[in-house]
N, C-alpha and C positions, 0 to 999 in steps of 0.2 A: 742620445746624451744621457749619461747616468746622473741622477740627482739624489743626493744623500741629505736627509733631514738632520739638523744638528741644533743643539741649544748653545753651542759655543763658537762654531765656525759658520759664518764670519762673525766678527765682533759686532756688537750693537751699533746701529747706525747704518749697517749695510744689510741688504736682503740676501745676496748670494755672492759667492766667489768661485772662480774656476781654478782648480788646482790640478794641473796635469791632465786636463780634459774631463775631470769629474767636477760637477757642480755641487757645492755644499750650500744649502739654504737654511736660513733660520726657521725653526719650527713655527714661530709666531708669524711668519710671512708667507706661509703656504696657503693655497696653491700658488705656484709661480705663474705670472702672466706670460702670454705669448711674447710680449715685448722683452721681458727679462730673459726668457729662454733664448730668444734670438740674439740678445746682447751677449749672452754667455757663449752662444754658438760662434759668434764673430770672434770672441777671444779664443775659442778652440782652434779656429782656423789660423789665427795669428801664432798660437803656441806651436801648431804643427809646422808652420812655415819656418820658424826659428829654432825648431828642435828643442823644445822645453828650456834648456839651459840658456840659450840665447835670448828667448823671450823674457824670462825672469831676470836675467842680468840687465838687459836693456830697460826693462820696466822699472826696476829699482834705481838704476842710474839716472834715468830720466826724471823719476819722481824726486830724487835728491837735488838735481839741478833746478827743477821747478820750485822745490821747497826753498832753496837759497834765494831764488828770484822773487817769489811771492811772499815768503815768510808766513805762509798759511797752508796747512796740510791739505785742507779740502780743495783749495784753489789749485794746489800742486797736483792733486789727484785728477781733477777735472781737465787739467792741461796736458796730461800724458797723451801722446799721440795714439796709443792703443785704445785709450778710453774715449778720446775724441771721435775716432772712427766708429767705435761701438755705439756711443750715444747718438751720433748723428744718423746712424743707419738702423738702429734697433727696431724702429717701427715699420721698416720695409722688409717684409717676410721673404721677398724674392732677392734680397741683396746678395746673399752668398752665392746665388746662381749666376750673378753678373759681376761679382767682385773680381778685380784683377789681383794677381799675386803681389804681396807686399804693399797692399793699398794703404796701410797705416803710414807709410813714408810720406804720403800726400798731406798728412796732418801734423807734420813736424814744422814748427815755426820758431 
């Protein structure tokens, strides 16, 4: 997984963001931990399953729905099914070896 150091991407408050399979990490947050790298690898798998456009479309739509429900952007972000899957499994370095395809669907509530 390619990691690019940046002062601008992601915005302050975030350590890393996965854009089209490339991880952008804030310079002040390097080096990235194994947990963060695994979190972003889970997102890479999700992105590949939904062919980029599908992932980002569903991600934004789900965030907007959650934002309307929670009225709080951070709570909305944490409630996105893609994020819930990644956060719940980022400490398991073997997760991607056992993960079933479209596993993020199990996190939609």
